[in-house]
N, C-alpha and C positions, 0 to 999 in steps of 0.2 A: 304431590306437594305443591306444585305450581298452581294447580287448580284451586287448592285451598287458599293459597296466598291471594289469588285473583279474587276469590269470593270475599275474603276478608277486606281486601282493598276496596272492592266495590261497595261493600256495606259501610265501611268507614267513610268513603267518599260521599255516599248517599246521606250519611248522618251529618257530615260537615256541611254539605250543600243544603240539607233541610234546615239546619240551624241558621245558616247564613241567610236563607230566604225568609225565615221567621223574623230574624233580627231586622232585615231590610224592610219587611212589611210593617213591623212596629215603628221603625224610624219614619217611614213614609206616612203612617197613620198619625204620628205625633206632629209631623210637619204640616199635614193637611189641616189638622185642628188649629194650627197657628195662623193659617191664611185668613180666615174670616175676621179674627181679632186684629190682624195687621190692617186689613181694609177698613175696619171700624175705627181704628186709631187715626188712619188717614182722613176719614170723614170727620172725626172730632176736630182735627186741625182746621177744617174749613168753616167751622162755626165761629161766631163772634166770641171774643174772649170772655165777655160778661156772662154768657150762658153755656160756655163750653163744658165746664166741669159738671154743672147741674144736669144738663141733658144727657151727657155720657154716663155719669154714675147712676142717675136715678131712672133713666129710661132705656137707653140703648144697650148698655152692658148686661143688665138683668134679662132683657128680652133675648139677646144673643145666647146667653148662658142657658136659658130655658130651651131654646131651639136646639142647641147642641145636645143637651141632656135628654130631650124627648126623643132623639133619634136612636137612642140605645147604643148597641155595639156595632153599628153599621158605619164605618169610617167614610165611605164615599157619599152616603146619604147625608151624613153630618156636614161634609164639605160642601155639597151642592146647596143644601138648605141654608147653611150659615153664610156662604159666599153670596147667595142671592139676596139675603136680608141685608148684609153689610154693603154690598155693591149698590143697592137701591138707596141706602142712606148716603153713601158717598156722592152719588149723582145729585140727590136732592139737596144736600148741604152745600155743594158747590154752586148751586143756582139760587140760593136764598138772596144773595145780593142783587142778582139780575131781576128777580121777581119784585124787588122793592122799587125799581126804577119806574118813572112815569110810563105807562103803557106797556111795561115789561111783564106785568103779572100774568097776563094771558099768554104771551109768547113764552115766558119762563115755564108756565105750567105745561104748555104743549111740548116744550123741549124735554121736560122731565118725563112726560109720558112716552115720547119717542125713544129717548135713551133707555129708560127703564124697560120698555117693551122689547127693544133690541137686545138689551142685556139678558132678558129672560129667554129670548130666541137663541142667543148664543149658548146659554147654559143647556137649553134643550138639544141643540145640535151636538154639543160636546157630550151630553149624556147619552145620546144615540150612538155616537162613536164608541163610548165606553162600554155600553151594554152589548154591542154587537161584536166585540173583540175581547182580547185578553187585557186585563188591567195594566200589566207591565208594558205591553205593546202600546197601549193608549198613552201612558205616562211618557214613554220615550218619544212618541210622535208629537205629543203636546209640547214637550220641552223644545224639540227641534223646530217646531213651527213657530213658537212664540219668541224664542231667544233672539233671532235676528231682527225682529220687528222694530224695536227702538232705534236701531241703526237706520233702517229704511225710513222710518218716520222723520228722523232728524234730517236725513238727506232731502226729503220732500219739503220740509219747512224752510230749508235754505233758499228755496226758489223765490220766496216773497218776503225778504227781510225788510224791505222798505216800508211795507204796510201790512204787518202780520194780521192774519184772519182772527176773528173772535174765537176764543177757545171753545165756547159752547158749540159753535158750528163745526169745529174740527171733531169734537167728541161725537156729535150727532152723525156726522158722515162716517167716521170709523166704526162706531158701534152698529150703525145700520148695515154696513157691508159685512161685518163679522157676525151679526146676529140675524136680522130680518131677511136680508138678501140671501145669505148663505143657507139658512134653514129652508126658505121657500123654494130656492133653486134646487136644493137637494131633493125635496119632496117631488117637485114637478119633473125633474130629470129622472128620478126613480120610476115614476109612473110611466114616463115615455119609454124608458128602457124595458119596462115590464110588458107593455102592450104593443109596442111598435113592431116587433118581429111578427106577431100574429096578424097584424093589420096589413103589413107589406108583404108577408110571405117570405121574408128574408131569414137567413140564419142569425143567430144571436150576435156573432162577431160582425157580420155585415151591418146589422141594425145598429150596433154600438158605434161603428165608424160613421154611419150616416147621422146618428144623433149628435156625435161630437162635432160634426161639420155644420149641420143645418138645424139641429134641435136645441142643443145647449146654448150656443151663443146668443140667439135672440132672447131666450128666457133669462139668462144671467145679465145681459146688458140692460134689459128692461127693468129688472129688479134693482140693479145698481143705480140706474139713471133716475129712478123714482125719487130718491132723496134729493138729487140735484134739482129736479123740477119742484120739489117741496121748498127748497131754499129760494128758488126763483119766485115762488108764490108768496111765501111768508117772510122771507128775509132778503128781499130784492136789493135793499140798500147796501148789503154786504157784498154784492157782486159788482164791483166797480172797476176791476181790471182783469185781463185774461189770465193772469197768474192765479187769481182766486179760483177760477174754474178748474185749472190744472191741479191746484193743491187739493181742493175739495174732492175732485174725482180720484185723485191718487189716494186720499185717505180712505175713500170707499173701497177702492181696488185692493189696497193693502189689507184692510180688514177682511174682505172677502177671501183673498188669497190665503190669509192666515188660517181661517176656519177650514178652507178647502184642503190646505196642506196637511192638517191633522188627519183627515180621512185618507188622503193619498199615502202619507207616510205609514199609517197604521196598516193599510191594505198591503203595501209593499212588504212590510216586515212580516205580516202573517202569511202571505202567499209564497214569498221567495226568499225570505231571510234577510240577513244584514247586507249582502251584496246588492240586492235590488233596492234596499232602503238607501244605501249610499248613492246609487245612481239617481234615484228619484230626488234626493236632497240636492245633489249637484245641479240637476236640470232645473228644478223649481226655485231653489233658494240662492244659487250661485249664478247660473247662466241667465235666468229670466225672472228675477224677483219683481221686476216692474212691468211684467206683461199685462196683468189686469189693470194696473193704474194707467198704462198707455192706452189700452182699449177704451176705457171709460173717459179718458181725458178729452176725447173728441166730443163726447156729450157735454162735458164741463165747459169747453170752449164755446160750444153752441149756446149753452144756457147763459153764459156771461154776455155773449153778443146780443142775445135777445133782451137781457136785463138792461143793457145800456141804451136801449131804444124803446122807452116807455110809450112813445107816441105811435109805435108800429102797431098795425092791426093784429087782432088775435090770431088770424090765420097765418100771418107772417111769422109770428112766434112759433106756432105749431110746425110750420115748414122748416124753420131754422133748427129747432130742437130735433125734429124728425130726421133731418139730414145728418146731424151729429150722431143720432142713434144708428142710422144706417151705416155710417162710417165705422162706428165701434163694432157693430155686428159683423160686418164684412171682414174687418181686420181680425177679429176673434176667430171667425170661420177659417180664414186663410191660415192662421197660426195652427189651429187644430188639424186642418186638412193636409197641409204640407207635411206636418210632423207624422201623421198617421199613414198617409199614402206613399210618401216618397222616402221615408226613413231618414237617415242622417242628412242626405242631400236636401230633402225638404225642410228639415229643421234648420239647416244653414240658411236657406232662402228666407224662411220665416223670420229668422233672427236678424238677417240683414234688413228686412222691411221694418222690423221694430226699431232697430238702431237708427235708420233713416228718420223715422218719426221722432225718436228721442232727440236727435240732433236738431231737427226742425223746431221742436218745442223749446229746446234750450235757446235757440236763436230768437224765438218768439218772446221768451221771458226776458232776454237781454234787450230786445227792442222795446218791450214794454217798460223796462226799468229806465231806459234813456228817455222815453216819452214822459214818465213821471218826473224825471229831473227837469225837463223842459216846463212842465206844468208848475212845479215849485218855483222856478225862476220867474214864471209869468204871473202867478196868482198870489204869491205871498208878499211881495214888496208893498202892496197896498196897506198892509197891517203895521208898517214901520211907524207911521204917525200915531198909532195907538199904543206904541211902546211894547208891542208883543214880540217883535222880531227886528233884526237888523241885517245888514249885508253879510256880516260874518256868520250869523246864524244860518242864513239861507245857503251859504257856501258849505257850511258843515252838514246841512241836511241832504245835500246832493251827492254824498259819498258815504258808502258803508264804512270805509276805513276811518273817515273823519268822525262819523257818528260813534264808532267804537272808541276812538281817542277821547271824544267828549265825555262819554260815560265813565271812562277810566279816570279822567281828570276830575269829574264830579265826585267820584268815590274817594279819590285821594284827598280832596279838599273838604268834603262834607259828609263822608261816610256813605252807608248804604241808602239812607234816606235821600241824599242828594243824587245818588246814581239812579234811584227809582224815579225821582222827579225829572231827571234828564231824559230817561227813557220815555216817560209819559209826555214830556214836551215834544220829543221827536215824533212820537206817534200821532199826537193831536195836530201838530203842524202839518204832517203829511196828509192826514185825513182832511184838514181844512183846505189844503191846496187841491186835493182831488175832488172835494165837494163842489167847487166851482165848475170843474169839468163835467161832473154828473148833471148839474142843472143845465149846463150848456147843451149837453147831448139829449136832454129830455128824460134821463133815467130817473130823476126825482122832480117833483113839482116845486113851485115857488114857496108854498107853505112849508114844505119839509125843509127847504133851504133856510128859510127865515127862522125855523126852530133850531136847526142844527148849528148854524153859523155862530150865534152867540154862545151856545154851549161849548163848542170847541174852542172859541176864543177865550172863554173863561177858564177852561182847562189849561190852556197855554199860559195864561196869566198866573194861575195858581202854582203851576209847576215852576215857572220862571222865577218866582219870588224865593224859591228854595236854593238857588245857586247863582253865583255871579257868572258873567259871560264875557271874559276877555277874549279878544280875537285870537291870541296866541294859543288858547286852549284847543281851538278847533283845527288849526293847520299851521304848518311851519313855513319858513321863508322860501322853501323850495317848491311849495305847492303853487300851482297855477290854476286860476279859475277856468274851468272848461266852458266851452260854448254850449248854451242850452240847445237841446234837441227836441224839436216839436214834431208830433206825428199823430 
């Protein structure tokens, strides 16, 4: 009797489990179909209002509908094709304004190609992970890898609130790390893992340890660093302080780590189950989420150092950037080697090394911020006679707290338009103050300065007309003007 009850219970449980799995599969399929449409609607919002409805209704929506219908009953194929189409339009739409700027069409087109190409590489990398494992394992790994990324990105962007980087550069850096660098590194590392044991006569385990220490780090740091060298070559004017290099490198590293985590989490889940997955997530997402950003930040700092010295010989630039690459590779190798060879003790040593670098870079960012404050005090007073700025404005610009109060005051007295104008005024004023430092260092030539200085001055004038500027709006009676810090 007990055997019969057990069999009935097993059959009933199997039936319930099968129904639950089928319902979950249908739910996931429905959600996957909504993702391309969501991306496409975001792209629609990036268009000019006069052409938004026409382009979306007459061109984009019918094309996406056709792509989804032509994929038949294959949900993952529909998702990949639809998301690839919609993501490309999202990137292209966001850069239409940049392409219309003087001299921006060529740079905008190149940026579109880089971002779109990196997006395709990211989809290819994710598709490989999907095809080599179980779909449910891939979905779990994907969610765990992507979910914390917005928090990490927000933390990185806090490093340079005085002069935020152009969004297109941030997108280029992140997508390059998540797509191009991750895909090529995966392919090259796989080839090395495949042929290295035979070449060296080592066991597979020994060859894997050797690859982790001396093979993977130079491959990965080279691929991540290429986009930073590209920014040095094509967008040198956007590399005007050391915080820029740290932020761009961190964006590359976070994108790379995100794609890499999908593979690690999926592999851990397939090979050892939930317990190994939890351990892997804790190690990579909790204990060392900024490992890859910290490795590559050494290249970013070197790139900015080279960018700020235009008059330096080409060989000097190569040496400086090469030193940054060597530092990143050595740090990456130490992290992998200590963790693999010394176990927990080695992991602690590697973690301490990373924390020391983290603290050093925070100190560097703080020093850079104080240097910018000194430059604003030095370079902006000359524009008082033009009516673009006054002493109270300069005092406001030298503190993140007073900048925030000024934006809040502008919103309270003029709404969102005034708050936007205040934000534009703060950014243009800061860039104008730093522009003088760039020409003094030789990072830009006189012709570029003569072109940019009137443009930034006009942006300040246009923004200033949209809000009043009483001194009391920027600081209270308890505020004390700090002494400028030059460096």
